[in-house]
PyMOL CGO cylinders between C-alpha atoms (Angstrom):
from pymol import cmd
from pymol.cgo import CYLINDER

trace = [
    CYLINDER, -12.03, -16.86, -20.02, -9.20, -15.01, -18.33, 0.3, 1, 1, 1, 1, 1, 1,
    CYLINDER, -9.20, -15.01, -18.33, -9.74, -12.46, -15.61, 0.3, 1, 1, 1, 1, 1, 1,
    CYLINDER, -9.74, -12.46, -15.61, -8.75, -8.82, -15.80, 0.3, 1, 1, 1, 1, 1, 1,
    CYLINDER, -8.75, -8.82, -15.80, -7.06, -8.96, -12.41, 0.3, 1, 1, 1, 1, 1, 1,
    CYLINDER, -7.06, -8.96, -12.41, -4.30, -11.50, -11.79, 0.3, 1, 1, 1, 1, 1, 1,
    CYLINDER, -4.30, -11.50, -11.79, -2.67, -10.73, -8.45, 0.3, 1, 1, 1, 1, 1, 1,
    CYLINDER, -2.67, -10.73, -8.45, -2.56, -8.28, -5.56, 0.3, 1, 1, 1, 1, 1, 1,
    CYLINDER, -2.56, -8.28, -5.56, 0.44, -7.86, -3.27, 0.3, 1, 1, 1, 1, 1, 1,
    CYLINDER, 0.44, -7.86, -3.27, 0.91, -5.71, -0.18, 0.3, 1, 1, 1, 1, 1, 1,
    CYLINDER, 0.91, -5.71, -0.18, 4.57, -5.54, 0.82, 0.3, 1, 1, 1, 1, 1, 1,
    CYLINDER, 4.57, -5.54, 0.82, 6.88, -3.75, 3.19, 0.3, 1, 1, 1, 1, 1, 1,
    CYLINDER, 6.88, -3.75, 3.19, 8.89, -1.06, 1.47, 0.3, 1, 1, 1, 1, 1, 1,
    CYLINDER, 8.89, -1.06, 1.47, 11.88, -3.33, 2.11, 0.3, 1, 1, 1, 1, 1, 1,
    CYLINDER, 11.88, -3.33, 2.11, 10.31, -6.06, -0.06, 0.3, 1, 1, 1, 1, 1, 1,
    CYLINDER, 10.31, -6.06, -0.06, 8.79, -8.59, 2.36, 0.3, 1, 1, 1, 1, 1, 1,
    CYLINDER, 8.79, -8.59, 2.36, 5.33, -9.75, 1.26, 0.3, 1, 1, 1, 1, 1, 1,
    CYLINDER, 5.33, -9.75, 1.26, 2.71, -9.02, 3.95, 0.3, 1, 1, 1, 1, 1, 1,
    CYLINDER, 2.71, -9.02, 3.95, -0.42, -10.06, 2.04, 0.3, 1, 1, 1, 1, 1, 1,
    CYLINDER, -0.42, -10.06, 2.04, -1.08, -11.73, -1.32, 0.3, 1, 1, 1, 1, 1, 1,
    CYLINDER, -1.08, -11.73, -1.32, -4.13, -12.68, -3.33, 0.3, 1, 1, 1, 1, 1, 1,
    CYLINDER, -4.13, -12.68, -3.33, -3.96, -14.67, -6.56, 0.3, 1, 1, 1, 1, 1, 1,
    CYLINDER, -3.96, -14.67, -6.56, -6.87, -14.28, -8.98, 0.3, 1, 1, 1, 1, 1, 1,
    CYLINDER, -6.87, -14.28, -8.98, -5.23, -15.11, -12.30, 0.3, 1, 1, 1, 1, 1, 1,
    CYLINDER, -5.23, -15.11, -12.30, -2.22, -16.70, -13.93, 0.3, 1, 1, 1, 1, 1, 1,
    CYLINDER, -2.22, -16.70, -13.93, 0.98, -15.50, -12.22, 0.3, 1, 1, 1, 1, 1, 1,
    CYLINDER, 0.98, -15.50, -12.22, 2.45, -18.35, -10.18, 0.3, 1, 1, 1, 1, 1, 1,
    CYLINDER, 2.45, -18.35, -10.18, 5.79, -17.00, -8.91, 0.3, 1, 1, 1, 1, 1, 1,
    CYLINDER, 5.79, -17.00, -8.91, 6.82, -16.90, -5.25, 0.3, 1, 1, 1, 1, 1, 1,
    CYLINDER, 6.82, -16.90, -5.25, 5.23, -13.82, -3.73, 0.3, 1, 1, 1, 1, 1, 1,
    CYLINDER, 5.23, -13.82, -3.73, 8.34, -12.78, -1.79, 0.3, 1, 1, 1, 1, 1, 1,
    CYLINDER, 8.34, -12.78, -1.79, 10.47, -12.86, -4.94, 0.3, 1, 1, 1, 1, 1, 1,
    CYLINDER, 10.47, -12.86, -4.94, 7.87, -10.79, -6.76, 0.3, 1, 1, 1, 1, 1, 1,
    CYLINDER, 7.87, -10.79, -6.76, 7.48, -8.19, -4.02, 0.3, 1, 1, 1, 1, 1, 1,
    CYLINDER, 7.48, -8.19, -4.02, 11.24, -7.89, -3.50, 0.3, 1, 1, 1, 1, 1, 1,
    CYLINDER, 11.24, -7.89, -3.50, 11.65, -7.17, -7.20, 0.3, 1, 1, 1, 1, 1, 1,
    CYLINDER, 11.65, -7.17, -7.20, 8.72, -4.73, -7.38, 0.3, 1, 1, 1, 1, 1, 1,
    CYLINDER, 8.72, -4.73, -7.38, 9.80, -2.89, -4.23, 0.3, 1, 1, 1, 1, 1, 1,
    CYLINDER, 9.80, -2.89, -4.23, 13.34, -2.59, -5.56, 0.3, 1, 1, 1, 1, 1, 1,
    CYLINDER, 13.34, -2.59, -5.56, 11.99, -0.94, -8.72, 0.3, 1, 1, 1, 1, 1, 1,
    CYLINDER, 11.99, -0.94, -8.72, 9.99, 1.49, -6.58, 0.3, 1, 1, 1, 1, 1, 1,
    CYLINDER, 9.99, 1.49, -6.58, 13.04, 2.39, -4.48, 0.3, 1, 1, 1, 1, 1, 1,
    CYLINDER, 13.04, 2.39, -4.48, 15.10, 2.91, -7.64, 0.3, 1, 1, 1, 1, 1, 1,
    CYLINDER, 15.10, 2.91, -7.64, 12.37, 5.09, -9.16, 0.3, 1, 1, 1, 1, 1, 1,
    CYLINDER, 12.37, 5.09, -9.16, 12.19, 7.22, -6.00, 0.3, 1, 1, 1, 1, 1, 1,
    CYLINDER, 12.19, 7.22, -6.00, 15.94, 7.79, -6.17, 0.3, 1, 1, 1, 1, 1, 1,
    CYLINDER, 15.94, 7.79, -6.17, 15.96, 8.94, -9.78, 0.3, 1, 1, 1, 1, 1, 1,
    CYLINDER, 15.96, 8.94, -9.78, 12.47, 10.50, -10.00, 0.3, 1, 1, 1, 1, 1, 1,
    CYLINDER, 12.47, 10.50, -10.00, 9.29, 10.71, -7.90, 0.3, 1, 1, 1, 1, 1, 1,
    CYLINDER, 9.29, 10.71, -7.90, 8.54, 7.00, -7.73, 0.3, 1, 1, 1, 1, 1, 1,
    CYLINDER, 8.54, 7.00, -7.73, 6.83, 4.41, -9.93, 0.3, 1, 1, 1, 1, 1, 1,
    CYLINDER, 6.83, 4.41, -9.93, 3.13, 4.46, -10.86, 0.3, 1, 1, 1, 1, 1, 1,
    CYLINDER, 3.13, 4.46, -10.86, 3.18, 1.28, -12.90, 0.3, 1, 1, 1, 1, 1, 1,
    CYLINDER, 3.18, 1.28, -12.90, 5.48, -1.17, -14.62, 0.3, 1, 1, 1, 1, 1, 1,
    CYLINDER, 5.48, -1.17, -14.62, 4.45, -2.48, -18.03, 0.3, 1, 1, 1, 1, 1, 1,
    CYLINDER, 4.45, -2.48, -18.03, 5.57, -5.73, -19.66, 0.3, 1, 1, 1, 1, 1, 1,
    CYLINDER, 5.57, -5.73, -19.66, 4.46, -7.37, -22.88, 0.3, 1, 1, 1, 1, 1, 1,
    CYLINDER, 4.46, -7.37, -22.88, 1.45, -9.04, -21.21, 0.3, 1, 1, 1, 1, 1, 1,
    CYLINDER, 1.45, -9.04, -21.21, 0.88, -7.25, -17.90, 0.3, 1, 1, 1, 1, 1, 1,
    CYLINDER, 0.88, -7.25, -17.90, 0.71, -3.96, -16.05, 0.3, 1, 1, 1, 1, 1, 1,
    CYLINDER, 0.71, -3.96, -16.05, 1.86, -3.79, -12.43, 0.3, 1, 1, 1, 1, 1, 1,
    CYLINDER, 1.86, -3.79, -12.43, 0.04, -0.86, -10.84, 0.3, 1, 1, 1, 1, 1, 1,
    CYLINDER, 0.04, -0.86, -10.84, 1.61, 0.72, -7.76, 0.3, 1, 1, 1, 1, 1, 1,
    CYLINDER, 1.61, 0.72, -7.76, 0.38, 2.72, -4.83, 0.3, 1, 1, 1, 1, 1, 1,
    CYLINDER, 0.38, 2.72, -4.83, 2.72, 3.48, -1.93, 0.3, 1, 1, 1, 1, 1, 1,
    CYLINDER, 2.72, 3.48, -1.93, 2.65, 4.69, 1.64, 0.3, 1, 1, 1, 1, 1, 1,
    CYLINDER, 2.65, 4.69, 1.64, 5.53, 5.61, 3.90, 0.3, 1, 1, 1, 1, 1, 1,
    CYLINDER, 5.53, 5.61, 3.90, 6.36, 1.97, 4.65, 0.3, 1, 1, 1, 1, 1, 1,
    CYLINDER, 6.36, 1.97, 4.65, 4.24, -0.21, 2.33, 0.3, 1, 1, 1, 1, 1, 1,
    CYLINDER, 4.24, -0.21, 2.33, 3.92, -0.86, -1.40, 0.3, 1, 1, 1, 1, 1, 1,
    CYLINDER, 3.92, -0.86, -1.40, 0.65, -2.20, -2.82, 0.3, 1, 1, 1, 1, 1, 1,
    CYLINDER, 0.65, -2.20, -2.82, 0.77, -3.62, -6.34, 0.3, 1, 1, 1, 1, 1, 1,
    CYLINDER, 0.77, -3.62, -6.34, -1.95, -5.06, -8.57, 0.3, 1, 1, 1, 1, 1, 1,
    CYLINDER, -1.95, -5.06, -8.57, -1.26, -6.99, -11.76, 0.3, 1, 1, 1, 1, 1, 1,
    CYLINDER, -1.26, -6.99, -11.76, -3.76, -6.60, -14.60, 0.3, 1, 1, 1, 1, 1, 1,
    CYLINDER, -3.76, -6.60, -14.60, -3.79, -7.39, -18.30, 0.3, 1, 1, 1, 1, 1, 1,
    CYLINDER, -3.79, -7.39, -18.30, -1.75, -5.07, -20.48, 0.3, 1, 1, 1, 1, 1, 1,
    CYLINDER, -1.75, -5.07, -20.48, -4.82, -3.87, -22.38, 0.3, 1, 1, 1, 1, 1, 1,
    CYLINDER, -4.82, -3.87, -22.38, -6.80, -2.80, -19.30, 0.3, 1, 1, 1, 1, 1, 1,
    CYLINDER, -6.80, -2.80, -19.30, -7.21, 0.71, -17.95, 0.3, 1, 1, 1, 1, 1, 1,
    CYLINDER, -7.21, 0.71, -17.95, -5.08, 1.10, -14.84, 0.3, 1, 1, 1, 1, 1, 1,
    CYLINDER, -5.08, 1.10, -14.84, -7.25, 3.90, -13.41, 0.3, 1, 1, 1, 1, 1, 1,
    CYLINDER, -7.25, 3.90, -13.41, -9.99, 1.37, -12.67, 0.3, 1, 1, 1, 1, 1, 1,
    CYLINDER, -9.99, 1.37, -12.67, -7.81, -0.73, -10.39, 0.3, 1, 1, 1, 1, 1, 1,
    CYLINDER, -7.81, -0.73, -10.39, -5.84, 2.18, -8.96, 0.3, 1, 1, 1, 1, 1, 1,
    CYLINDER, -5.84, 2.18, -8.96, -8.93, 3.52, -7.17, 0.3, 1, 1, 1, 1, 1, 1,
    CYLINDER, -8.93, 3.52, -7.17, -9.44, 0.09, -5.60, 0.3, 1, 1, 1, 1, 1, 1,
    CYLINDER, -9.44, 0.09, -5.60, -5.88, -0.47, -4.44, 0.3, 1, 1, 1, 1, 1, 1,
    CYLINDER, -5.88, -0.47, -4.44, -5.71, 3.04, -3.00, 0.3, 1, 1, 1, 1, 1, 1,
    CYLINDER, -5.71, 3.04, -3.00, -8.73, 2.19, -0.84, 0.3, 1, 1, 1, 1, 1, 1,
    CYLINDER, -8.73, 2.19, -0.84, -7.33, -1.22, 0.10, 0.3, 1, 1, 1, 1, 1, 1,
    CYLINDER, -7.33, -1.22, 0.10, -4.01, 0.26, 1.16, 0.3, 1, 1, 1, 1, 1, 1,
    CYLINDER, -4.01, 0.26, 1.16, -5.75, 2.94, 3.25, 0.3, 1, 1, 1, 1, 1, 1,
    CYLINDER, -5.75, 2.94, 3.25, -7.78, 0.26, 5.03, 0.3, 1, 1, 1, 1, 1, 1,
    CYLINDER, -7.78, 0.26, 5.03, -4.69, -1.91, 5.52, 0.3, 1, 1, 1, 1, 1, 1,
    CYLINDER, -4.69, -1.91, 5.52, -2.84, 0.96, 7.20, 0.3, 1, 1, 1, 1, 1, 1,
    CYLINDER, -2.84, 0.96, 7.20, -5.83, 1.84, 9.38, 0.3, 1, 1, 1, 1, 1, 1,
    CYLINDER, -5.83, 1.84, 9.38, -6.00, -1.73, 10.66, 0.3, 1, 1, 1, 1, 1, 1,
    CYLINDER, -6.00, -1.73, 10.66, -2.32, -2.58, 10.95, 0.3, 1, 1, 1, 1, 1, 1,
    CYLINDER, -2.32, -2.58, 10.95, -0.22, 0.58, 11.37, 0.3, 1, 1, 1, 1, 1, 1,
    CYLINDER, -0.22, 0.58, 11.37, 0.72, -0.35, 14.94, 0.3, 1, 1, 1, 1, 1, 1,
    CYLINDER, 0.72, -0.35, 14.94, 1.53, -3.95, 13.99, 0.3, 1, 1, 1, 1, 1, 1,
    CYLINDER, 1.53, -3.95, 13.99, 3.76, -2.71, 11.17, 0.3, 1, 1, 1, 1, 1, 1,
    CYLINDER, 3.76, -2.71, 11.17, 5.78, -0.64, 13.63, 0.3, 1, 1, 1, 1, 1, 1,
    CYLINDER, 5.78, -0.64, 13.63, 6.37, -3.71, 15.80, 0.3, 1, 1, 1, 1, 1, 1,
    CYLINDER, 6.37, -3.71, 15.80, 6.40, -6.33, 13.02, 0.3, 1, 1, 1, 1, 1, 1,
    CYLINDER, 6.40, -6.33, 13.02, 8.34, -9.49, 13.86, 0.3, 1, 1, 1, 1, 1, 1,
    CYLINDER, 8.34, -9.49, 13.86, 8.13, -11.21, 10.47, 0.3, 1, 1, 1, 1, 1, 1,
    CYLINDER, 8.13, -11.21, 10.47, 4.82, -13.06, 10.91, 0.3, 1, 1, 1, 1, 1, 1,
    CYLINDER, 4.82, -13.06, 10.91, 2.31, -12.42, 8.14, 0.3, 1, 1, 1, 1, 1, 1,
    CYLINDER, 2.31, -12.42, 8.14, -0.65, -14.38, 9.57, 0.3, 1, 1, 1, 1, 1, 1,
    CYLINDER, -0.65, -14.38, 9.57, -2.01, -11.35, 11.40, 0.3, 1, 1, 1, 1, 1, 1,
    CYLINDER, -2.01, -11.35, 11.40, -2.59, -9.51, 8.10, 0.3, 1, 1, 1, 1, 1, 1,
    CYLINDER, -2.59, -9.51, 8.10, -4.80, -12.25, 6.63, 0.3, 1, 1, 1, 1, 1, 1,
    CYLINDER, -4.80, -12.25, 6.63, -7.95, -10.84, 8.20, 0.3, 1, 1, 1, 1, 1, 1,
    CYLINDER, -7.95, -10.84, 8.20, -8.09, -8.19, 5.51, 0.3, 1, 1, 1, 1, 1, 1,
    CYLINDER, -8.09, -8.19, 5.51, -8.69, -10.93, 2.93, 0.3, 1, 1, 1, 1, 1, 1,
    CYLINDER, -8.69, -10.93, 2.93, -12.48, -10.70, 3.07, 0.3, 1, 1, 1, 1, 1, 1,
    CYLINDER, -12.48, -10.70, 3.07, -12.41, -6.97, 2.37, 0.3, 1, 1, 1, 1, 1, 1,
    CYLINDER, -12.41, -6.97, 2.37, -9.96, -7.44, -0.51, 0.3, 1, 1, 1, 1, 1, 1,
    CYLINDER, -9.96, -7.44, -0.51, -12.07, -10.19, -2.07, 0.3, 1, 1, 1, 1, 1, 1,
    CYLINDER, -12.07, -10.19, -2.07, -15.23, -8.12, -1.71, 0.3, 1, 1, 1, 1, 1, 1,
    CYLINDER, -15.23, -8.12, -1.71, -13.67, -5.18, -3.53, 0.3, 1, 1, 1, 1, 1, 1,
    CYLINDER, -13.67, -5.18, -3.53, -11.83, -7.12, -6.23, 0.3, 1, 1, 1, 1, 1, 1,
    CYLINDER, -11.83, -7.12, -6.23, -13.98, -10.16, -6.99, 0.3, 1, 1, 1, 1, 1, 1,
    CYLINDER, -13.98, -10.16, -6.99, -15.86, -8.37, -9.78, 0.3, 1, 1, 1, 1, 1, 1,
    CYLINDER, -15.86, -8.37, -9.78, -12.63, -8.01, -11.78, 0.3, 1, 1, 1, 1, 1, 1,
    CYLINDER, -12.63, -8.01, -11.78, -12.23, -11.79, -12.06, 0.3, 1, 1, 1, 1, 1, 1,
    CYLINDER, -12.23, -11.79, -12.06, -14.90, -12.04, -14.78, 0.3, 1, 1, 1, 1, 1, 1,
    CYLINDER, -14.90, -12.04, -14.78, -13.92, -10.42, -18.08, 0.3, 1, 1, 1, 1, 1, 1,
    CYLINDER, -13.92, -10.42, -18.08, -16.29, -8.07, -19.89, 0.3, 1, 1, 1, 1, 1, 1,
    CYLINDER, -16.29, -8.07, -19.89, -16.59, -9.16, -23.53, 0.3, 1, 1, 1, 1, 1, 1,
    CYLINDER, -16.59, -9.16, -23.53, -18.45, -8.33, -26.72, 0.3, 1, 1, 1, 1, 1, 1,
    CYLINDER, -18.45, -8.33, -26.72, -19.10, -4.65, -26.12, 0.3, 1, 1, 1, 1, 1, 1,
    CYLINDER, -19.10, -4.65, -26.12, -17.91, -3.26, -29.48, 0.3, 1, 1, 1, 1, 1, 1,
    CYLINDER, -17.91, -3.26, -29.48, -21.36, -3.46, -31.08, 0.3, 1, 1, 1, 1, 1, 1,
    CYLINDER, -21.36, -3.46, -31.08, -23.36, -2.78, -27.92, 0.3, 1, 1, 1, 1, 1, 1,
    CYLINDER, -23.36, -2.78, -27.92, -25.16, 0.44, -27.08, 0.3, 1, 1, 1, 1, 1, 1,
    CYLINDER, -25.16, 0.44, -27.08, -23.83, 1.82, -23.81, 0.3, 1, 1, 1, 1, 1, 1,
    CYLINDER, -23.83, 1.82, -23.81, -25.51, 4.17, -21.34, 0.3, 1, 1, 1, 1, 1, 1,
    CYLINDER, -25.51, 4.17, -21.34, -24.97, 5.62, -17.89, 0.3, 1, 1, 1, 1, 1, 1,
    CYLINDER, -24.97, 5.62, -17.89, -26.32, 3.28, -15.23, 0.3, 1, 1, 1, 1, 1, 1,
    CYLINDER, -26.32, 3.28, -15.23, -29.55, 4.90, -13.98, 0.3, 1, 1, 1, 1, 1, 1,
    CYLINDER, -29.55, 4.90, -13.98, -28.64, 3.93, -10.42, 0.3, 1, 1, 1, 1, 1, 1,
    CYLINDER, -28.64, 3.93, -10.42, -25.32, 5.78, -10.54, 0.3, 1, 1, 1, 1, 1, 1,
    CYLINDER, -25.32, 5.78, -10.54, -25.15, 8.55, -7.98, 0.3, 1, 1, 1, 1, 1, 1,
    CYLINDER, -25.15, 8.55, -7.98, -23.81, 12.05, -8.61, 0.3, 1, 1, 1, 1, 1, 1,
    CYLINDER, -23.81, 12.05, -8.61, -20.94, 11.43, -6.21, 0.3, 1, 1, 1, 1, 1, 1,
    CYLINDER, -20.94, 11.43, -6.21, -19.94, 8.37, -8.28, 0.3, 1, 1, 1, 1, 1, 1,
    CYLINDER, -19.94, 8.37, -8.28, -19.45, 10.69, -11.25, 0.3, 1, 1, 1, 1, 1, 1,
    CYLINDER, -19.45, 10.69, -11.25, -17.10, 12.85, -9.15, 0.3, 1, 1, 1, 1, 1, 1,
    CYLINDER, -17.10, 12.85, -9.15, -14.67, 9.98, -8.52, 0.3, 1, 1, 1, 1, 1, 1,
    CYLINDER, -14.67, 9.98, -8.52, -11.19, 10.01, -10.02, 0.3, 1, 1, 1, 1, 1, 1,
    CYLINDER, -11.19, 10.01, -10.02, -11.32, 8.67, -13.56, 0.3, 1, 1, 1, 1, 1, 1,
    CYLINDER, -11.32, 8.67, -13.56, -8.86, 8.55, -16.41, 0.3, 1, 1, 1, 1, 1, 1,
    CYLINDER, -8.86, 8.55, -16.41, -9.20, 11.23, -19.09, 0.3, 1, 1, 1, 1, 1, 1,
    CYLINDER, -9.20, 11.23, -19.09, -10.55, 8.58, -21.47, 0.3, 1, 1, 1, 1, 1, 1,
    CYLINDER, -10.55, 8.58, -21.47, -13.18, 7.47, -18.96, 0.3, 1, 1, 1, 1, 1, 1,
    CYLINDER, -13.18, 7.47, -18.96, -14.22, 11.09, -18.40, 0.3, 1, 1, 1, 1, 1, 1,
    CYLINDER, -14.22, 11.09, -18.40, -14.74, 11.46, -22.14, 0.3, 1, 1, 1, 1, 1, 1,
    CYLINDER, -14.74, 11.46, -22.14, -16.99, 8.39, -22.20, 0.3, 1, 1, 1, 1, 1, 1,
    CYLINDER, -16.99, 8.39, -22.20, -19.02, 9.68, -19.24, 0.3, 1, 1, 1, 1, 1, 1,
    CYLINDER, -19.02, 9.68, -19.24, -19.32, 13.13, -20.83, 0.3, 1, 1, 1, 1, 1, 1,
    CYLINDER, -19.32, 13.13, -20.83, -20.57, 11.73, -24.13, 0.3, 1, 1, 1, 1, 1, 1,
    CYLINDER, -20.57, 11.73, -24.13, -23.13, 9.44, -22.49, 0.3, 1, 1, 1, 1, 1, 1,
    CYLINDER, -23.13, 9.44, -22.49, -24.41, 12.29, -20.32, 0.3, 1, 1, 1, 1, 1, 1,
    CYLINDER, -24.41, 12.29, -20.32, -24.89, 14.35, -23.49, 0.3, 1, 1, 1, 1, 1, 1,
    CYLINDER, -24.89, 14.35, -23.49, -26.17, 11.71, -25.92, 0.3, 1, 1, 1, 1, 1, 1,
    CYLINDER, -26.17, 11.71, -25.92, -27.78, 9.14, -23.66, 0.3, 1, 1, 1, 1, 1, 1,
    CYLINDER, -27.78, 9.14, -23.66, -26.35, 6.13, -25.52, 0.3, 1, 1, 1, 1, 1, 1,
    CYLINDER, -26.35, 6.13, -25.52, -23.36, 5.39, -27.75, 0.3, 1, 1, 1, 1, 1, 1,
    CYLINDER, -23.36, 5.39, -27.75, -21.43, 2.48, -29.19, 0.3, 1, 1, 1, 1, 1, 1,
    CYLINDER, -21.43, 2.48, -29.19, -17.66, 2.07, -28.98, 0.3, 1, 1, 1, 1, 1, 1,
    CYLINDER, -17.66, 2.07, -28.98, -17.39, 3.16, -32.62, 0.3, 1, 1, 1, 1, 1, 1,
    CYLINDER, -17.39, 3.16, -32.62, -19.37, 6.32, -31.88, 0.3, 1, 1, 1, 1, 1, 1,
    CYLINDER, -19.37, 6.32, -31.88, -17.17, 7.05, -28.85, 0.3, 1, 1, 1, 1, 1, 1,
    CYLINDER, -17.17, 7.05, -28.85, -14.08, 6.65, -31.05, 0.3, 1, 1, 1, 1, 1, 1,
    CYLINDER, -14.08, 6.65, -31.05, -15.38, 9.05, -33.71, 0.3, 1, 1, 1, 1, 1, 1,
    CYLINDER, -15.38, 9.05, -33.71, -16.94, 11.69, -31.46, 0.3, 1, 1, 1, 1, 1, 1,
    CYLINDER, -16.94, 11.69, -31.46, -14.38, 11.77, -28.64, 0.3, 1, 1, 1, 1, 1, 1,
    CYLINDER, -14.38, 11.77, -28.64, -11.24, 11.32, -30.80, 0.3, 1, 1, 1, 1, 1, 1,
    CYLINDER, -11.24, 11.32, -30.80, -10.11, 8.19, -28.96, 0.3, 1, 1, 1, 1, 1, 1,
    CYLINDER, -10.11, 8.19, -28.96, -8.45, 5.10, -30.37, 0.3, 1, 1, 1, 1, 1, 1,
    CYLINDER, -8.45, 5.10, -30.37, -10.62, 2.00, -30.39, 0.3, 1, 1, 1, 1, 1, 1,
    CYLINDER, -10.62, 2.00, -30.39, -8.35, 0.39, -27.78, 0.3, 1, 1, 1, 1, 1, 1,
    CYLINDER, -8.35, 0.39, -27.78, -8.56, 3.39, -25.42, 0.3, 1, 1, 1, 1, 1, 1,
    CYLINDER, -8.56, 3.39, -25.42, -12.33, 3.68, -25.84, 0.3, 1, 1, 1, 1, 1, 1,
    CYLINDER, -12.33, 3.68, -25.84, -12.85, 0.00, -25.09, 0.3, 1, 1, 1, 1, 1, 1,
    CYLINDER, -12.85, 0.00, -25.09, -10.52, 0.04, -22.06, 0.3, 1, 1, 1, 1, 1, 1,
    CYLINDER, -10.52, 0.04, -22.06, -12.27, 3.10, -20.65, 0.3, 1, 1, 1, 1, 1, 1,
    CYLINDER, -12.27, 3.10, -20.65, -15.73, 1.61, -21.19, 0.3, 1, 1, 1, 1, 1, 1,
    CYLINDER, -15.73, 1.61, -21.19, -14.78, -1.70, -19.57, 0.3, 1, 1, 1, 1, 1, 1,
    CYLINDER, -14.78, -1.70, -19.57, -13.38, 0.07, -16.52, 0.3, 1, 1, 1, 1, 1, 1,
    CYLINDER, -13.38, 0.07, -16.52, -16.59, 2.04, -16.09, 0.3, 1, 1, 1, 1, 1, 1,
    CYLINDER, -16.59, 2.04, -16.09, -18.67, -1.11, -16.53, 0.3, 1, 1, 1, 1, 1, 1,
    CYLINDER, -18.67, -1.11, -16.53, -16.70, -2.93, -13.82, 0.3, 1, 1, 1, 1, 1, 1,
    CYLINDER, -16.70, -2.93, -13.82, -17.67, -0.12, -11.44, 0.3, 1, 1, 1, 1, 1, 1,
    CYLINDER, -17.67, -0.12, -11.44, -21.31, -0.05, -12.62, 0.3, 1, 1, 1, 1, 1, 1,
    CYLINDER, -21.31, -0.05, -12.62, -21.03, 3.53, -13.83, 0.3, 1, 1, 1, 1, 1, 1,
    CYLINDER, -21.03, 3.53, -13.83, -22.16, 2.54, -17.33, 0.3, 1, 1, 1, 1, 1, 1,
    CYLINDER, -22.16, 2.54, -17.33, -23.92, -0.54, -18.69, 0.3, 1, 1, 1, 1, 1, 1,
    CYLINDER, -23.92, -0.54, -18.69, -25.19, -2.08, -21.91, 0.3, 1, 1, 1, 1, 1, 1,
    CYLINDER, -25.19, -2.08, -21.91, -28.66, -0.90, -22.84, 0.3, 1, 1, 1, 1, 1, 1,
    CYLINDER, -28.66, -0.90, -22.84, -31.46, -3.43, -22.66, 0.3, 1, 1, 1, 1, 1, 1,
    CYLINDER, -31.46, -3.43, -22.66, -31.71, -3.34, -26.48, 0.3, 1, 1, 1, 1, 1, 1,
    CYLINDER, -31.71, -3.34, -26.48, -28.14, -3.22, -27.73, 0.3, 1, 1, 1, 1, 1, 1,
]
cmd.load_cgo(trace, "trace")
């Protein structure tokens, strides 16, 4: 089964790839990819306020940017980008905390950035296993979820799912669609994103 997450790149704003992790199916040279993605970001900044994500037929490329870096994750086109955006925001913050001085004096060597690999794998490994067969399952808030977890930044669709489960206790995807006026695709994407982060789960008797 395919993973939700395919690749993560951290690049200089000028396009050079500083760090790369491959989890899925994209096999292209990382420097070619980051040069292209950074160029799109620069173009978007010139004509608007930047680029949040780029969508193709199969994939979404989700962006987060700092003053001199661009971090991009590639996920399946039918996945909720808010789920990964929270993760890559945190990864980029940690990357800058560790390497801001090295970036100022960077001489082209990328080996020094590899030490962040363990942190990246720890945060992203859960997205390598797809969540399947939830359409007919009863869903509920995870009892171990903390109040501060419910105050995190979620998409509007995810907030609707959380709100309904707080009110009703359990619900299926079909019930979420009917009661929260979401499309089936949006309801399923939102639920999967929340399940990846252990905010909701299948009930024991689904």
